C-alpha positions as CSV (number, residue, x, y, z in Angstrom):
1,X,40.0,-53.7,-111.2
2,X,40.4,-54.5,-107.6
3,X,41.7,-58.1,-108.1
4,X,45.3,-58.7,-107.3
5,X,47.9,-59.5,-110.0
6,X,51.7,-59.8,-110.2
7,X,51.9,-56.0,-110.5
8,X,49.7,-55.3,-107.5
9,X,51.1,-53.0,-104.7
10,X,49.9,-52.9,-101.1
11,X,46.9,-50.6,-100.6
12,X,48.3,-48.2,-97.9
13,X,46.9,-45.0,-96.5
14,X,49.6,-43.1,-98.5
15,X,48.5,-44.8,-101.7
16,X,44.9,-44.0,-101.2
17,X,45.8,-40.3,-100.5
18,X,47.9,-40.1,-103.6
19,X,45.2,-41.7,-105.7
20,X,42.8,-39.1,-104.4
21,X,45.2,-36.3,-105.3
22,X,45.6,-37.8,-108.8
23,X,41.8,-37.7,-109.3
24,X,41.4,-34.1,-108.2
25,X,42.9,-32.4,-111.3
26,X,40.8,-34.7,-113.5
27,X,37.6,-33.7,-111.6
28,X,38.4,-30.0,-111.8
29,X,39.1,-30.3,-115.6
30,X,35.8,-32.1,-116.0
31,X,34.0,-29.2,-114.2
32,X,35.7,-26.7,-116.4
33,X,34.9,-28.6,-119.6
34,X,31.2,-28.9,-118.7
35,X,30.9,-25.2,-117.9
36,X,32.7,-24.2,-121.1
37,X,30.8,-26.6,-123.3
38,X,27.4,-25.6,-121.9
39,X,28.3,-22.0,-122.5
40,X,29.2,-22.8,-126.1
41,X,26.0,-24.7,-126.6
42,X,23.7,-22.0,-125.2
43,X,25.3,-18.8,-126.5
44,X,23.6,-17.1,-129.5
45,X,25.5,-17.9,-132.7
46,X,24.9,-16.0,-136.0
47,X,26.8,-18.4,-138.3
48,X,27.5,-22.1,-138.1
49,X,29.8,-24.1,-140.4
50,X,27.9,-27.1,-141.7
51,X,29.6,-30.5,-141.4
52,X,28.6,-32.6,-144.4
53,X,30.3,-34.8,-147.0
54,X,28.8,-37.0,-149.7
55,X,29.4,-40.2,-147.9
56,X,27.1,-39.0,-145.1
57,X,24.1,-39.4,-147.4
58,X,25.1,-43.0,-148.1
59,X,25.4,-44.1,-144.5
60,X,22.0,-45.5,-143.3
61,X,20.4,-44.6,-140.1
62,X,20.7,-47.7,-137.8
63,X,19.3,-47.2,-134.4
64,X,20.9,-50.4,-133.0
65,X,24.2,-48.5,-132.9
66,X,22.9,-46.4,-130.0
67,X,24.0,-49.3,-127.8
68,X,27.8,-48.8,-128.5
69,X,27.2,-45.1,-128.5
70,X,25.9,-45.4,-124.9
71,X,28.7,-47.8,-123.9
72,X,31.1,-45.0,-124.6
73,X,30.4,-43.6,-121.2
74,X,31.3,-46.8,-119.4
75,X,34.3,-47.4,-121.6
76,X,35.9,-44.0,-121.0
77,X,35.1,-44.3,-117.3
78,X,36.8,-47.7,-117.2
79,X,39.8,-46.5,-119.1
80,X,40.2,-43.7,-116.6
81,X,39.5,-45.7,-113.4
82,X,41.6,-48.7,-114.3
83,X,45.0,-47.1,-114.1
84,X,43.9,-44.8,-111.3
85,X,42.8,-47.6,-109.0
86,X,45.6,-49.8,-110.1
87,X,48.0,-47.0,-109.2
88,X,49.6,-47.0,-112.7
89,X,50.6,-43.4,-112.4
90,X,52.3,-42.9,-115.7
91,X,49.6,-44.7,-117.6
92,X,46.9,-42.6,-115.9
93,X,48.6,-39.3,-116.6
94,X,49.3,-40.2,-120.2
95,X,45.7,-41.0,-120.8
96,X,44.6,-37.8,-119.1
97,X,47.1,-35.8,-121.3
98,X,45.6,-37.5,-124.4
99,X,42.1,-36.6,-123.4
100,X,42.7,-33.1,-122.2
101,X,44.7,-32.3,-125.4
102,X,41.9,-33.2,-127.7
103,X,39.0,-31.9,-125.5
104,X,40.6,-28.6,-125.0
105,X,41.3,-28.1,-128.7
106,X,37.7,-29.1,-129.4
107,X,36.5,-26.4,-127.0
108,X,38.7,-23.8,-128.6
109,X,37.6,-24.7,-132.1
110,X,34.0,-24.8,-131.2
111,X,34.3,-21.3,-129.5
112,X,35.7,-19.7,-132.6
113,X,34.3,-21.9,-135.4
114,X,30.9,-23.2,-134.4
115,X,29.8,-26.2,-136.4
116,X,26.5,-27.9,-137.1
117,X,25.1,-30.9,-138.9
118,X,21.7,-31.5,-140.5
119,X,21.8,-35.3,-140.7
120,X,19.3,-36.3,-138.2
121,X,16.1,-37.9,-139.6
122,X,13.1,-35.6,-139.4
123,X,11.0,-38.6,-138.3
124,X,12.1,-41.9,-136.9
125,X,11.8,-44.6,-139.6
126,X,10.8,-47.2,-136.9
127,X,9.3,-47.3,-133.5
128,X,11.3,-49.4,-131.0
129,X,13.3,-49.0,-127.8
130,X,16.5,-48.1,-129.8
131,X,14.8,-45.3,-131.7
132,X,13.4,-44.1,-128.3
133,X,17.0,-44.0,-127.0
134,X,18.2,-42.1,-130.0
135,X,15.4,-39.6,-129.6
136,X,16.4,-39.1,-126.0
137,X,20.0,-38.2,-127.1
138,X,18.6,-35.9,-129.8
139,X,16.6,-34.1,-127.2
140,X,19.5,-33.6,-124.8
141,X,22.3,-33.1,-127.2
142,X,22.1,-30.4,-129.9
143,X,23.5,-31.1,-133.4
144,X,25.9,-28.2,-132.9
145,X,29.6,-28.0,-132.0
146,X,30.3,-31.4,-133.5
147,X,33.8,-31.1,-135.0
148,X,35.9,-33.1,-134.2
149,X,33.8,-35.9,-132.6
150,X,34.8,-36.3,-129.0
151,X,32.9,-39.5,-128.8
152,X,35.3,-40.9,-131.4
153,X,38.4,-39.2,-130.1
154,X,38.0,-40.4,-126.5
155,X,37.1,-43.9,-127.6
156,X,40.3,-44.2,-129.6
157,X,42.3,-42.8,-126.7
158,X,40.8,-45.3,-124.4
159,X,41.8,-48.2,-126.6
160,X,45.3,-46.8,-127.0
161,X,45.6,-46.4,-123.2
162,X,44.6,-50.1,-122.6
163,X,47.0,-51.2,-125.4
164,X,49.8,-49.6,-123.5
165,X,48.9,-51.1,-120.1
166,X,51.1,-54.0,-118.9
167,X,48.1,-55.5,-117.2
168,X,45.9,-55.9,-120.3
169,X,46.5,-59.0,-122.3
170,X,45.9,-59.8,-126.0
171,X,42.2,-60.5,-125.6
172,X,41.7,-57.3,-123.6
173,X,43.5,-55.3,-126.3
174,X,41.4,-56.9,-129.0
175,X,38.2,-56.2,-127.1
176,X,39.1,-52.6,-126.5
177,X,39.9,-52.1,-130.2
178,X,36.5,-53.6,-131.2
179,X,34.7,-51.4,-128.7
180,X,36.5,-48.3,-129.9
181,X,35.7,-49.2,-133.5
182,X,32.0,-49.7,-132.7
183,X,31.8,-46.5,-130.8
184,X,33.4,-44.6,-133.7
185,X,31.0,-45.9,-136.4
186,X,28.0,-45.6,-134.0
187,X,28.3,-41.8,-134.1
188,X,27.7,-41.9,-137.9
189,X,25.0,-44.6,-137.9
190,X,22.8,-42.8,-135.4
191,X,23.5,-39.5,-137.2
192,X,25.1,-37.7,-134.3
193,X,28.1,-36.9,-136.4
194,X,29.2,-36.4,-139.9
195,X,32.0,-38.5,-141.4
196,X,34.0,-35.2,-141.4
197,X,33.7,-35.1,-137.6
198,X,35.0,-38.7,-137.3
199,X,37.9,-38.2,-139.7
200,X,38.9,-35.1,-137.8
201,X,38.8,-37.0,-134.5
202,X,40.9,-39.8,-136.0
203,X,43.5,-37.3,-137.3
204,X,43.6,-35.6,-134.0
205,X,44.0,-39.0,-132.3
206,X,47.1,-39.7,-134.4
207,X,48.6,-36.3,-133.4
208,X,47.9,-36.9,-129.7
209,X,49.2,-40.4,-129.9
210,X,52.5,-39.3,-131.4
211,X,53.2,-36.7,-128.8
212,X,51.9,-38.6,-125.8
213,X,53.0,-42.1,-126.5
214,X,55.8,-41.9,-129.2
215,X,57.8,-39.1,-127.6
216,X,59.0,-38.5,-124.1
217,X,57.4,-35.1,-123.7
218,X,54.8,-36.3,-121.1
219,X,57.2,-38.6,-119.4
220,X,59.8,-35.9,-119.0
221,X,57.1,-33.4,-117.7
222,X,55.9,-36.0,-115.2
223,X,59.4,-36.6,-114.0
224,X,60.1,-32.9,-113.6
225,X,56.9,-32.4,-111.6
226,X,57.9,-35.3,-109.4
227,X,54.9,-37.3,-110.3
228,X,56.9,-40.3,-111.4
229,X,60.5,-41.3,-110.6
230,X,62.9,-41.5,-113.4
231,X,66.0,-43.5,-112.5
232,X,69.2,-42.2,-114.1
233,X,69.4,-45.2,-116.4
234,X,65.7,-44.8,-117.3
235,X,65.7,-41.1,-117.9
236,X,65.2,-40.4,-121.6
237,X,68.0,-38.5,-123.2
238,X,66.1,-37.8,-126.4
239,X,62.6,-36.7,-127.1
240,X,61.8,-39.8,-129.2
241,X,61.1,-43.2,-127.6
242,X,63.6,-45.7,-128.9
């Protein structure tokens, strides 16, 4: 991320300060999300809506998929840090808009319609390092508030963000797509999510993609806030990207 390329700009004190200011709202949102989510997880709930479809029973438990499930953390961090450190302001804020849209909606849905899944195996079918890792996640992450899957949603958002970066070439885009796909299916193979959760996440991703990347809503807002400069000839006249 720190290597120079043809788009690199000088690293000045002003740029470092602006980069810090860009990261502050993201950090504050992360704190708010964690507090809200923890409250949702720990509050007493009388009724949960079960997430289950027939295909869930046909998907085998495969502990090896805990690897891409864990890689989600690094993948989302990279997709956030890359445009931030490269000072790709519009790319960064579009990705943040994508994430915050879905994550906030998830919190609202989980607050008013708590969900649960009963897909986890009662006993691990094998004893190895991967089943130990899955057991760790089972211990620290309840099977409640699972719809839509934020693991799947954020992974898709990360791939979309990298696909729109002018710095990412064809191989990088393919790699990001493969990573996102593995993360998405991993949630079902280690029984962290129902297929319903994943389908919901993919549908939400399409909606977020449309508004963030296929219209000028976010671009216009960033321009009005003075976050990015829109030259007169570049300023969008319509809501839809031509």
